[in-house]
C-alpha positions as CSV (number, residue, x, y, z in Angstrom):
1,M,-32.1,-78.7,-115.4
2,E,-29.9,-76.7,-112.9
3,L,-32.1,-78.0,-110.0
4,A,-31.5,-81.6,-111.2
5,V,-27.7,-81.0,-111.3
6,A,-27.8,-79.4,-107.9
7,I,-29.7,-82.4,-106.4
8,G,-27.3,-84.7,-108.1
9,M,-24.3,-82.9,-106.6
10,V,-25.9,-83.2,-103.1
11,L,-26.3,-86.9,-103.6
12,V,-22.7,-87.3,-104.9
13,A,-21.4,-85.3,-102.0
14,N,-23.4,-87.3,-99.5
15,L,-22.2,-90.6,-101.0
16,L,-18.5,-89.5,-101.1
17,L,-18.6,-88.1,-97.5
18,S,-20.6,-90.9,-95.9
19,T,-18.8,-93.9,-97.5
20,E,-15.3,-92.5,-96.9
21,R,-13.8,-94.7,-99.6
22,I,-12.0,-91.6,-100.8
23,P,-10.4,-89.6,-97.9
24,I,-12.7,-86.8,-96.7
25,E,-10.3,-84.0,-97.6
26,V,-9.9,-85.3,-101.1
27,S,-13.7,-85.8,-101.4
28,S,-14.3,-82.2,-100.2
29,I,-11.9,-80.7,-102.8
30,A,-13.5,-82.9,-105.5
31,I,-16.9,-81.6,-104.6
32,V,-15.8,-78.0,-105.0
33,V,-14.2,-78.8,-108.3
34,L,-17.4,-80.6,-109.5
35,L,-19.4,-77.6,-108.5
36,V,-17.3,-75.4,-110.7
37,V,-17.2,-77.9,-113.6
38,S,-21.0,-78.3,-113.5
39,G,-21.5,-74.6,-113.6
40,L,-23.3,-74.4,-110.3
41,S,-20.5,-72.2,-108.9
42,T,-17.9,-69.8,-110.3
43,P,-14.3,-70.4,-109.5
44,K,-14.3,-67.2,-107.4
45,E,-17.3,-68.5,-105.3
46,A,-15.7,-71.9,-105.0
47,L,-12.5,-70.5,-103.5
48,A,-14.1,-67.8,-101.4
49,G,-14.3,-70.1,-98.4
50,F,-10.5,-70.4,-98.3
51,S,-10.3,-66.6,-97.5
52,S,-12.7,-66.9,-94.6
53,D,-11.1,-66.7,-91.2
54,T,-13.9,-68.9,-89.8
55,A,-13.4,-71.7,-92.4
56,I,-9.6,-71.7,-92.0
57,F,-10.0,-71.8,-88.2
58,L,-12.5,-74.7,-88.4
59,F,-10.1,-76.6,-90.6
60,A,-7.4,-76.0,-88.0
61,L,-9.6,-77.3,-85.2
62,V,-10.4,-80.5,-87.1
63,V,-6.6,-81.0,-87.7
64,L,-5.9,-80.4,-84.0
65,A,-8.5,-82.9,-82.9
66,Q,-7.3,-85.5,-85.5
67,G,-3.8,-84.9,-84.3
68,L,-4.8,-85.5,-80.7
69,G,-6.4,-88.8,-81.7
70,A,-3.7,-89.9,-84.1
71,T,-0.9,-89.3,-81.7
72,G,-2.6,-91.2,-78.9
73,V,-2.9,-88.4,-76.5
74,M,-6.6,-89.2,-75.8
75,Q,-5.8,-92.9,-75.5
76,M,-2.9,-92.2,-73.1
77,T,-5.2,-90.0,-71.1
78,G,-7.8,-92.7,-70.9
79,R,-5.2,-95.2,-69.6
80,R,-4.1,-92.8,-67.0
81,M,-7.8,-92.2,-66.0
82,L,-8.0,-95.8,-64.8
83,V,-5.9,-94.8,-61.7
84,F,-8.9,-92.8,-60.6
85,A,-11.2,-95.8,-61.0
86,R,-9.3,-97.5,-58.2
87,V,-10.2,-94.7,-55.9
88,G,-13.9,-94.9,-56.7
89,R,-16.6,-94.6,-59.4
90,K,-17.5,-91.0,-58.7
91,V,-13.9,-89.9,-58.6
92,F,-13.3,-91.6,-62.0
93,I,-16.4,-90.0,-63.6
94,A,-15.5,-86.6,-62.1
95,M,-11.9,-86.7,-63.4
96,L,-13.0,-88.0,-66.8
97,L,-15.5,-85.2,-67.2
98,A,-12.9,-82.6,-66.1
99,V,-10.5,-83.9,-68.7
100,V,-13.1,-83.9,-71.5
101,C,-14.1,-80.3,-70.4
102,L,-10.5,-79.2,-70.6
103,F,-9.9,-80.8,-74.0
104,S,-13.1,-79.4,-75.5
105,S,-12.2,-75.9,-74.3
106,V,-9.2,-75.8,-76.8
107,A,-10.6,-78.1,-79.6
108,S,-13.9,-78.6,-81.2
109,N,-16.2,-80.2,-78.7
110,T,-17.7,-82.5,-81.3
111,A,-14.3,-83.8,-82.2
112,V,-13.3,-84.2,-78.6
113,T,-16.5,-86.1,-77.8
114,A,-15.9,-88.4,-80.8
115,G,-12.3,-88.9,-79.8
116,F,-13.0,-89.6,-76.2
117,L,-16.0,-91.9,-76.7
118,P,-14.1,-95.1,-77.5
119,M,-11.6,-94.4,-74.7
120,A,-14.3,-93.6,-72.2
121,M,-16.2,-96.8,-73.1
122,A,-13.1,-99.0,-72.8
123,S,-12.2,-97.3,-69.5
124,A,-15.7,-97.7,-68.2
125,E,-15.7,-101.4,-68.9
126,K,-12.3,-101.8,-67.1
127,A,-13.6,-99.8,-64.2
128,K,-16.9,-101.8,-64.2
129,I,-19.0,-98.6,-64.7
130,P,-22.2,-99.0,-66.8
131,H,-22.0,-97.0,-70.1
132,G,-25.3,-95.3,-69.3
133,E,-23.7,-93.5,-66.3
134,L,-21.0,-92.1,-68.5
135,L,-22.3,-91.1,-71.9
136,M,-24.7,-88.2,-71.2
137,P,-22.4,-86.6,-68.6
138,L,-19.5,-87.0,-71.1
139,A,-21.5,-85.1,-73.7
140,F,-22.6,-82.4,-71.3
141,A,-19.0,-81.9,-70.1
142,S,-17.9,-81.5,-73.7
143,I,-20.6,-79.0,-74.4
144,L,-19.6,-77.1,-71.2
145,G,-15.9,-77.1,-72.1
146,G,-16.8,-75.8,-75.6
147,T,-18.4,-72.7,-74.1
148,I,-15.2,-71.7,-72.3
149,T,-13.5,-70.2,-75.3
150,P,-14.9,-68.9,-78.7
151,F,-13.2,-71.7,-80.6
152,G,-14.6,-74.5,-78.4
153,T,-17.6,-74.8,-80.7
154,S,-18.0,-73.8,-84.3
155,T,-21.1,-71.8,-83.4
156,N,-19.2,-69.8,-80.8
157,L,-16.4,-69.2,-83.3
158,V,-18.7,-67.9,-85.9
159,S,-20.4,-65.6,-83.4
160,A,-17.1,-64.3,-82.1
161,L,-15.9,-63.5,-85.6
162,R,-19.2,-61.9,-86.6
163,C,-18.9,-59.6,-83.7
164,G,-15.8,-58.1,-85.4
165,V,-17.7,-57.7,-88.7
166,W,-20.7,-56.0,-86.9
167,G,-18.4,-53.4,-85.3
168,F,-18.2,-54.9,-81.8
169,G,-14.5,-55.6,-82.2
170,R,-13.1,-59.1,-82.4
171,S,-13.7,-61.0,-79.3
172,A,-10.8,-62.8,-77.5
173,S,-10.8,-65.6,-75.0
174,S,-14.1,-65.4,-73.2
175,S,-15.1,-61.8,-73.9
176,W,-17.8,-62.2,-76.5
177,C,-19.7,-59.0,-77.5
178,R,-20.5,-55.8,-75.7
179,S,-23.7,-56.3,-73.8
180,G,-26.7,-54.0,-74.2
């Protein structure tokens, strides 16, 4: 019976998060509450994630990326990038990749890529650059930028925080773990 309830919870969570009829943050909290009410989790286990440095930092990165998108910073950057399109196709692409790399070094690279995609597509159309020339380099620039700091990707963040737990000391900026 517990397995059926767990599978049902996964399906409910999938439905809530994929349809987005209810805001994602409300759906996420509702899922945690449903886990406790269904008996699949204890209240202590359900709230344990809120005491995790990693979880709180990931939440903060999502908020930062949403803020960059909602305030129009990414769109404004895209409009300003069109100046480089007048100089030439390669200059435009190089500057766009540099900006994406810079943004993804301080925010989640996944969120930055998602935020810059519409802007990059619109800018590419105005600059008469085929989308195929822009999408893969954009993704690679975002990945590269994400490796600059421990908080550029969630994987790097978890690794950096685990270094502190394992006795290597908390890593800062781009110093990861002791080698050897």
